[in-house]
N, C-alpha and C positions, 0 to 999 in steps of 0.2 A: 504494500500500500504506500502511496505517496506520503512522505513525512509530513507535508503541510496539511493534507487532508486528515491524516491521523491525529495531528495536533488539534485541529478544529473539532474533530469528533470527541477527543478526550476532554476538551474544554466544555463542549455542550453537555457531555455526561456529568461532569463536575457541577455545572450550573443546575442541571435538572435534579440530580440525586444526592449531591454531597453538601453544597453550600446552603447557607441560610439566606433568605430573601428579605430585602428591605423594600418596603412599598412606598415610602414617602419620596417625594422629589427632592434631590439634593438642594440644600440651601446655598445661597450666595455667601461667600466668605473670602476675606483677604488672604487667609492662610489655609492651605490644603496639605495635609500630612499624607505622604505617599508611603504606604505599608503600615498597617496597624502595629507592627512590632516596634515602630519608632515611638509610640505614645509613652510607654513606661519611662524611657530615657528623658523625654521632654516634659514630663509631668510638672517639674519645677517651674517651667516657663509657661505652659499652656493652661494651668489651673484657673487663671483669671482671663483667658483669652477665648475668643470665639473662633472655631475652626471646623473644618470638615475633614473626613478621612477617606482615602481611596484604599480599599482592601486589595493590595497588589497580589495576594496569594489566592484571591477569589474565595476566601472563607465566608465572605458575605457579598452578595451581588444586589445592586439596586435594580429591581424589576422594572421600574419606571424607565430608567436609562436603557436597560437591556432591550425592552420592547421598542422604545423609541429608535434605537440603533438598527433593529431589524427592519422596521417600517421605512426608515430613511435610507439605509445603506444595504439592506439584505444581509445574508449570512457571510458574504465575502469579506474577508479580513475583519471579522467580528471583534477580535481582541483589541486591535488598534482603534477601531471605530467606537467601541464602548468607552475606551479611555478618553478619546477626543470629545465625545458627547458629554461624558461626565464632567470633564474640565470646563466645557462650554457652559454647562448649567451652574457650576460653582463660581466661575469667573474669578479665580484666585489671582492675587498679585504675586504671591510667593508659593512655591511648591517645595516642601522640605522632606528629606528622608535621612534616617540614620542607618539605613541598611545600604550602605554605599558599596558593599561587595556585589550588589546586583547590577550588572552592566546595563540592564534594561532601563534603569532610571536615567542613564546618560543618553538614551535614545529619545526621551520624551520631548525634548526641545525641538526635535525634528518633526514631531507630530503636532505639538501645540506650543507656539512661540510667543504667546501673549502674557506669559508669566515669567518671573524670575525663579531660577532653580537653585536650591541650596542643598548640598550633600554634606553630611557630617560623619567622619570616621569614628567608630567607637571601639574597634578592635584591631590588633595588628594584622597586616595583610600578608598572605603568602602569594605565590605567583598565579593562582588559579584565575583571579580577576584579570590580571594583565595578559595572561595567555589567551583568554577568551577574546579580548579586544584585538590582540595581535592576529589571531586566526580569522576573526570576522573581517578585519581590514584586508586580509589577503584575498578574500572573495569579493569584498566591496571596497575597492581601492580608494574611492573618493569620499567614503563615509566618515563623518566626524562625530565622535561621542562628545556631547556638550553639557556644560553646566555653567551657571553664572558665578557662584562662589562655592568652592570646595574646601571645607575645614578638615585639616588632617591632624594626626597626633603629634608629628614632629617634622623637622626639616628634611630628614631622609625620605619620608613619604612624599613630601612636597616635591622633591627633585624627581622622583619616579613618576608621580602623577602627571607632571607636565609633558611627559613623553607619550601619554595615552589619552588624556582628556583635555579638551579645549575649555579652560576655566581659569578664573582667578583662584590661586591656591593660597590659603591662609593657615598658619600654624595655630591651632586652638588647644591641642591637648585633649584630655578626656573630659567630656562634657559633664559627667557625673562627678568626677574628681574636682573640677573647677567649681561646681555648684556647692560642694562641701568644703568651703574655703578654710584654710588654716589661719588661726589667729596669731599664734606665736610659736616659734621653734623652741624645743626643749634645750635648756642649758643646765650643766651640772654633771655630777657623777651618775653614770648609768647603773641603776639598780634593778631594772626590769628589761627583759628582752622578749619580743613577740615573734614567734615563728608563724609564718603564713602557710597553712597547710593546703596542699592540693590533693589530699587523699580522696579517692573516688568513693562514691556511695556503694559501689560494688567492691568491697575489700576482698582481695584474693589472698590465697595462702602464701604466695611468694612475695608479699608486701615487704619482707625484710631485704629483698634484693633491690627494692626501689631506691631511687636517689633521695627522695624525701625522707624515707626511713633512716638512711645512713646519716644524712645531715642532722636530723633531730637527735639521734643518739650521740653524735659528737657534741651537739649543742647542749644536751643535758649534762654531759661531763664538764663542759666549759663553765656552765652556770653554777654547777656544784662546787667546782674548784675556786671560782671567783665570787662565791656567795651572792649570786644574782638570781632573782626570781624569774622563772620561765613561764611564759604563756603560749598557748597554742590557739591561734585564730582559725576557726573553721568556716567553710562556706556552707555548712549545714547547721541545723538547729540543735537544741538541747538534747533531743532524742537520739542524736548521733554520737554523743559523748562515749557511750559504752564501746562502740566500734573503734573510735579513735584510741581509747585506752587499751583495747585488745591488740590493735595494730602497733601502736607506738610504745606500749608498755610503761609501767611505772605510775606512781602517784605523786611524784615530785614536780608536778607542773599543773598549771591552771588551764582549764578548758574554757575558751571563749566562743560561745555559739553565735551563729548568725541570727539576729532578731529581725533586722531589716537593713536596707542599704544605708540609710542615714546613720544607724547605730554603728555599722561596720566602719564607715568613714570617720565617725567620732572617735572610735578606738584607734584608728590609724593616726589621726591628727594629734592624739595625745600620747603617741608612742615615744619612748625614749630611744629605742633602737629596734631595728627589724632585721630578720633573717628569712630568706626565702630561696626556693630553687628557681622557679620560673612562673611568674604570675603578673598579669597587668597591674593588679592592685599594688604590688611591690614597687613597680616602676612609677606608678602614679605617686606613691609616697616619696620616692627619690626626687621627683620633679618639684616637690614642695620643700626640698632640702632637708627632709627627715633622714637622719642617719640610718644606714643599713648596709648589708652585704648580701650578695646572691651567688648561687652556685648552679647555673643552668648547664645543660649538656652542651648547648651552643648559645653564645651571648649575642643578642638578647633572646633569640629563640630560633628554632630550626627554620630553614628556608627564608630567613629574613633577607631582604634585597641587598643589604650591605654587609660585608664581612668585617667583623671586629676581631681584635686579638683574643687569644684564649684566656688572657689574664689582664686585669686592669685594676685601678685603685679600689674599686668596690665589688669586683667580681672575679671568679675563677671557674673555669670549666672542669678543672681537676678538683677532687674533693678527698680530703683526709682530715683526721683530727688536728694535725699540725697546721695544715693550710687554713682550716676554719679559724683556729685560734689566732693565727698570724693576721688574717684579714680583719677580724673583729678588733683585735688590739690596735691595729694601724688606724682604722677609721675612728675608734673611740678616742684616741689621743689627739685627733685633729680638732682645732677650734672650729666653731661654726663657719667662720669666715674662710678659713683654709679649706674646709670641707666643700663649701659652695664653689670655690675656685677650682677645686679638683674635679668636680663632677659636671660643672656648668655646661661646657661644650658638648660633652658626651651625652648627657641626659636630654639636652635639647634636640639632638639628632633623633632620639627615640621618641620622646614625649615631652611636651612643654606644659606649662602651668599658666592658666589665664583665670585668676580669681573671679568668681561670679559670672564667668562667660561674657564679659563685657564686649569682647570682639564680635561675638555672634549676635548679641543683642543690638549693638550699634548698626551692624550691617542689615539686619532684618528690619529695624526701624526705618532706615533709609529706603529700603526697597518698598515697604508698605506706604511710605510717604512720597514715593516717586521722586526721591531726591537724586537717584541714580537711574538714568534712562539710556 
């Protein structure tokens, strides 16, 4: 069967038997959120704003727009026509997504060019996104993936974005991290260390061979020898404490469950020192100049578009009890000013920090007020 026809049949099947239907006509709004998955991340900003949502995964379909599209355009190219008609009903000034790994978003300006488009990166990118665009352009040589303003985590992402997307590129950092702004960096002798756990909810029997397990055991010994209280920050709730204790062993550490996102950032912002293997939350903390060290397999993570050295001022891809102790001691002894100078250039390549997302808010305000045309 022709792939195009098959895609259309699959879409119709999903519309008729899987998705939920919305019967009201879309309201006009200055702001249209593309992909419902973006809402949670933007809650801090949208809670007092009027906006409409386009369900890009078609988990909900507006039957009014769907029928209008069939009567107006027929079934041919129903997917694009549905989007176009939806946008025409909403008449947004700005269309925003936080699911920027979806190349389809960067095709929208070629369908509907009456709005400004904003993409916001919320996770580190591997090459899947870029490979898709590269392969698409081989078959469609003159095609341009477009956006008006693309907010990325750091300068390294900005450099790569420019080669694939026609857009203004702005370094924003993590939108969640920025929203949970740091009031003041810790000063003084470190008496508490937080380990950010990446332990999966499916704890396997070979957990002792995992990198996180080894790091935590070395860290337990370090804290015991130096009379430092050890905390484990989990990405799961209180009911997961038993699994963590079974996996990591011992009672000489405090379990910090995840209550909600705000609470997690509150814990991070009040941290005296952090240790982690490979987690965005850890790099977000470093962007705020919170002291810490990390021990990833590859720094900052596998398949990152830029290669860094295996060892740096706050990281090492090799791990042993001696290496861990040496790294922690080195960072602890640095004054806050010297620490900031040490990591400033490196961390900005990976992720920046923009307190309260002022860069994003200013740009959006200008677009809505038509100050940039």
